[in-house]
C-alpha positions in Angstrom: 1.6 -81.1 -63.4 -1.0 -78.8 -61.6 0.7 -75.8 -62.6 0.3 -76.6 -66.4 -3.2 -77.8 -65.6 -4.0 -74.6 -64.3 -2.4 -72.7 -67.2 -4.7 -74.9 -69.5 -7.7 -74.0 -67.3 -7.2 -70.3 -67.6 -6.6 -70.6 -71.2 -9.9 -72.6 -72.0 -12.1 -71.0 -69.6 -13.8 -67.7 -69.7 -12.8 -66.1 -66.3 -15.5 -63.8 -64.9 -14.5 -63.6 -61.2 -14.1 -59.5 -60.4 -11.2 -60.3 -58.2 -9.1 -62.1 -60.8 -7.1 -60.9 -63.7 -4.6 -62.1 -66.1 -1.1 -60.3 -65.7 1.3 -59.7 -68.3 4.5 -61.7 -69.0 6.5 -59.1 -67.7 4.7 -59.1 -64.2 4.9 -62.9 -64.1 8.9 -62.8 -65.0 9.4 -60.2 -62.1 7.5 -62.4 -59.5 9.5 -65.2 -60.5 12.8 -63.9 -60.2 15.6 -64.0 -58.0 14.4 -61.2 -56.1 12.3 -63.8 -53.7 15.8 -64.8 -52.5 16.6 -61.6 -50.8 15.5 -60.5 -47.1 14.8 -57.0 -46.6 13.1 -56.2 -43.5 12.7 -52.4 -42.9 12.4 -49.9 -45.5 14.8 -48.5 -48.3 18.1 -47.3 -46.6 16.7 -48.6 -43.1 16.9 -52.3 -43.7 17.6 -55.0 -41.0 19.8 -56.7 -43.5 22.9 -55.8 -45.6 23.0 -56.6 -49.6 19.8 -54.5 -50.2 21.3 -51.6 -52.5 19.1 -53.2 -55.4 16.1 -54.4 -53.6 15.9 -50.7 -52.3 16.0 -49.2 -56.1 13.0 -51.6 -56.8 10.7 -50.6 -53.7 11.7 -46.7 -54.3 10.6 -47.2 -58.0 7.7 -49.0 -57.1 6.5 -46.4 -54.8 7.4 -43.6 -57.1 5.3 -44.9 -59.7 2.6 -45.7 -57.6 2.7 -42.2 -56.2 2.1 -41.0 -60.0 -0.5 -43.7 -60.9 -2.7 -42.5 -57.9 -1.7 -38.9 -57.4 0.0 -39.4 -54.2 2.4 -38.0 -51.8 2.7 -41.3 -49.9 2.6 -44.8 -50.6 3.6 -48.0 -48.8 3.8 -51.1 -51.2 4.8 -53.8 -48.7 1.2 -55.0 -47.7 1.2 -58.7 -48.9 -2.6 -58.4 -49.5 -5.5 -55.8 -49.0 -6.5 -57.3 -46.0 -3.0 -56.6 -44.4 -3.1 -53.1 -45.8 -6.3 -52.7 -44.0 -4.9 -54.1 -40.8 -2.1 -51.7 -40.9 -4.3 -48.8 -41.3 -6.7 -49.7 -38.2 -3.6 -50.0 -36.4 -2.5 -46.9 -37.2 -6.0 -44.9 -36.6 -7.6 -46.9 -33.9 -7.4 -48.4 -30.7 -8.6 -51.9 -29.3 -12.4 -51.5 -29.1 -13.0 -48.1 -30.9 -16.1 -48.0 -33.1 -16.1 -48.4 -36.9 -18.3 -48.4 -39.4 -18.1 -50.6 -42.4 -20.3 -52.0 -45.4 -22.0 -54.9 -44.2 -20.4 -58.3 -45.7 -24.0 -59.6 -46.9 -24.6 -56.1 -48.7 -21.2 -56.0 -50.7 -18.7 -55.4 -47.9 -15.3 -57.4 -47.2 -14.6 -59.5 -44.5 -11.9 -56.9 -43.2 -15.2 -54.4 -42.6 -15.9 -55.9 -39.6 -16.9 -59.4 -40.1 -17.3 -61.3 -36.4 -15.1 -64.1 -37.8 -12.4 -62.1 -38.8 -9.6 -59.9 -37.0 -11.6 -56.5 -37.8 -14.8 -57.5 -36.2 -12.9 -59.3 -33.3 -10.4 -56.3 -32.2 -12.6 -53.2 -32.9 -16.4 -52.5 -32.3 -17.3 -52.6 -35.9 -21.0 -51.6 -36.9 -22.5 -52.2 -40.3 -24.2 -49.9 -42.7 -25.9 -51.5 -45.9 -27.5 -50.5 -49.3 -31.0 -50.1 -50.2 -32.9 -53.0 -51.0 -34.7 -50.9 -53.9 -32.0 -49.3 -55.4 -28.8 -51.6 -54.2 -26.9 -48.6 -53.3 -25.6 -47.2 -50.0 -28.6 -45.5 -48.0 -26.6 -42.5 -46.7 -29.7 -41.4 -44.3 -29.3 -44.7 -42.6 -25.5 -44.5 -42.5 -25.7 -40.9 -41.0 -28.5 -42.2 -38.4 -26.1 -45.0 -37.5 -22.9 -42.8 -37.3 -24.5 -40.3 -35.1 -25.5 -43.1 -32.8 -22.1 -44.7 -32.5 -20.0 -41.7 -33.3 -17.1 -43.8 -35.0 -13.6 -43.1 -34.9 -13.3 -44.1 -38.5 -15.7 -44.9 -41.5 -14.9 -47.5 -44.2 -16.2 -47.0 -47.6 -15.8 -49.2 -50.7 -16.5 -53.1 -50.6 -15.9 -56.4 -52.9 -19.3 -56.2 -54.4 -20.4 -52.9 -55.2 -21.1 -52.2 -59.0 -21.5 -48.4 -58.8 -19.1 -45.8 -58.4 -18.0 -45.3 -54.5 -19.7 -42.2 -53.6 -16.6 -40.4 -51.7 -18.0 -37.1 -51.3 -21.4 -38.2 -49.8 -19.2 -40.5 -47.2 -17.0 -37.3 -46.4 -20.3 -35.5 -45.5 -21.3 -38.0 -43.2 -17.5 -38.5 -41.7 -17.3 -34.5 -41.0 -20.6 -34.4 -39.7 -19.5 -36.9 -36.8 -15.6 -36.1 -36.8 -14.7 -39.3 -37.9 -11.6 -40.5 -40.2 -12.5 -41.8 -43.7 -10.8 -44.5 -45.0 -11.4 -46.0 -48.7 -11.1 -49.3 -49.6 -10.9 -49.1 -53.3 -9.5 -52.7 -54.0 -11.9 -53.4 -56.7 -11.9 -50.2 -58.6 -8.5 -49.3 -58.4 -7.4 -49.7 -61.8 -10.4 -47.7 -63.1 -9.5 -45.0 -60.7 -5.8 -44.9 -61.8 -7.1 -44.6 -65.4 -9.5 -41.7 -64.4 -12.7 -43.6 -65.3 -13.9 -43.8 -61.6 -13.9 -41.0 -59.3 -10.7 -40.4 -57.4 -10.9 -40.8 -53.3 -9.0 -37.7 -53.1 -9.4 -35.0 -51.5 -12.2 -36.5 -49.4 -10.7 -39.7 -48.1 -7.9 -39.5 -45.3 -6.2 -42.7 -46.5 -6.9 -45.5 -49.0 -6.1 -48.9 -49.4 -6.1 -51.3 -52.4 -5.0 -54.7 -53.8 -2.5 -54.7 -56.9 -4.2 -57.3 -58.7 -7.8 -57.0 -60.0 -8.3 -54.1 -62.1 -5.0 -52.9 -61.6 -3.9 -56.0 -63.2 -0.6 -56.7 -61.1 0.7 -59.4 -59.1 -1.4 -60.6 -55.7 -0.7 -58.0 -53.0 -1.7 -54.9 -51.2 -0.8 -51.1 -51.0 -1.6 -47.9 -48.7 -2.1 -44.6 -50.4 -2.5 -41.0 -48.9 -3.1 -37.9 -51.1 -0.8 -34.8 -51.8 -2.6 -32.8 -49.1 -2.3 -35.2 -46.3 0.9 -33.1 -44.6 -1.5 -30.0 -44.5 -4.6 -32.1 -43.3 -2.8 -33.7 -40.4 -0.4 -30.9 -39.8 2.5 -33.5 -39.3 1.0 -34.2 -35.9 0.5 -37.8 -34.6 -2.8 -39.0 -34.2 -2.1 -40.9 -31.1 -1.3 -38.8 -28.2 1.4 -40.9 -26.9 3.4 -40.8 -30.2 5.5 -38.5 -31.7 6.0 -39.8 -35.4 4.3 -38.4 -38.3 1.5 -40.2 -40.0 3.5 -41.6 -42.8 6.0 -43.1 -39.9 3.1 -44.3 -38.0 1.6 -46.1 -41.1 5.2 -47.7 -42.1 5.5 -49.0 -38.5 2.1 -50.5 -38.6 3.2 -52.3 -41.5 6.5 -53.5 -40.5 7.4 -54.4 -37.7 3.5 -53.9 -36.7 2.0 -57.0 -38.6 4.7 -58.1 -41.2 8.2 -59.4 -41.4 10.2 -59.2 -44.6 8.7 -57.8 -47.7 8.0 -59.9 -50.7 10.6 -58.4 -53.2 9.9 -60.5 -55.9 6.2 -59.2 -55.7 7.2 -55.5 -55.4 9.3 -55.7 -58.3 6.2 -57.1 -60.3 4.2 -54.2 -58.7 6.6 -51.8 -60.3 6.2 -53.1 -63.7 2.7 -53.4 -63.4 2.2 -49.7 -62.4 4.6 -48.6 -65.3 2.1 -50.4 -67.6 -0.7 -48.5 -66.0 0.6 -45.3 -67.1 0.6 -46.1 -70.4 -2.3 -45.3 -73.1 -2.9 -49.0 -73.7 -4.0 -49.5 -70.0 -6.5 -46.7 -70.3 -8.2 -48.2 -73.6 -8.1 -51.5 -72.0 -9.7 -50.0 -68.8 -12.5 -48.4 -71.0 -13.3 -51.8 -72.6 -13.8 -53.4 -69.2 -16.7 -51.0 -68.5 -18.2 -51.4 -72.1 -17.8 -55.2 -71.8 -19.3 -55.2 -68.1 -22.2 -52.9 -69.2 -22.9 -55.1 -72.5 -23.1 -58.2 -70.1 -25.1 -56.6 -67.6 -27.8 -55.3 -70.5 -28.1 -58.4 -72.1 -28.9 -60.1 -68.8 -31.4 -57.5 -68.5 -33.0 -58.3 -71.8 -33.1 -61.8 -71.0 -35.2 -61.1 -67.6 -32.6 -61.4 -65.0 -32.5 -58.9 -61.9 -29.4 -56.9 -62.1 -28.3 -55.3 -58.8 -28.6 -51.4 -59.1 -30.0 -52.2 -62.8 -26.4 -52.1 -64.1 -22.8 -51.0 -63.4 -20.3 -48.4 -63.5 -17.5 -50.5 -63.3 -16.2 -54.2 -63.8 -18.3 -55.9 -61.5 -21.8 -57.3 -62.5 -24.0 -58.7 -59.8 -27.0 -60.8 -60.6 -29.6 -61.6 -58.4 -31.3 -64.9 -58.6 -33.7 -64.7 -56.0 -36.6 -64.7 -58.3 -35.1 -67.7 -60.6 -35.2 -70.5 -58.2 -31.9 -71.4 -58.4 -28.9 -70.6 -55.9 -25.7 -68.7 -56.6 -24.0 -72.1 -55.8 -25.9 -74.2 -58.3 -25.3 -71.4 -60.9 -21.7 -71.4 -60.2 -21.3 -74.9 -60.6 -23.7 -75.1 -63.7 -21.6 -72.4 -65.5 -18.2 -74.1 -64.4 -19.5 -77.1 -66.6 -19.7 -74.7 -69.4 -16.1 -73.5 -68.9 -17.1 -70.0 -67.5 -16.0 -69.5 -63.9 -17.9 -66.9 -61.8 -18.4 -66.1 -57.9 -21.4 -67.7 -56.1 -21.3 -64.9 -53.8 
């Protein structure tokens, strides 16, 4: 009954939560397929279980399509979520207590970018950078000042509530000045990046993580990516002196067995289908319309006298500052839901 009711809710309500999307029937079919029955710990041709020849084909296909979508040489499609993709990267690049810079949660960052209630803030010495109150954009002068003081091992760019293009090149300049690795969390704009409508993290970032839902319009899950130059950049040397594995192997082992057991093969099958959809001309037109719609919505709110963070958007995200309206985000969310419009109070 509850599943039927949720279908009716999705059909009847206008969904405006930036983290959500509506997948195709083909993606739904794959995610509900018999692939869910198969345990496949390990990686293609290197499984802990027998009977994996067909799921191997599926995972290899998903990785090949992911590499084409994002112009990559390496991808790992096994992370169950964006948070676990981030965890695996941290486990690869960092040791307990290492200093890291991430976007403040209250300024648009994510829990895994150093929140004290999250594993990232508990295990590593995360320090936060923020956005300018006036512009709503990252304050790179302050970011550089903080980076010079704490000398982070890693800088994380990207967030959960940043409506403008991620400034990969400017982050690279800061990272280079302080000798830090640069990781891009592109969970939100990844579909727009895949469509060429948002700048790419390559060649500026050393590594990128993403979810496979949101603007990618795939099943809920995560993924880790590296650009085509990563072998030259890293010289196939391990980044931890006590390891002899190459970077791609370090990341693979950080995902499994480092933080996960068996991959969700039904979800990976759905990812492979979603990636094929992304490679189509239809997806490009769809992505263009996302931005047109978001900008039209933003412009109308400005006309109505609302304060829009950054005075607009480059992406699918529209942030409304309600501090001048004497209403909280929580109350606005509740009132809109009564009108069958679903939003995020944060």
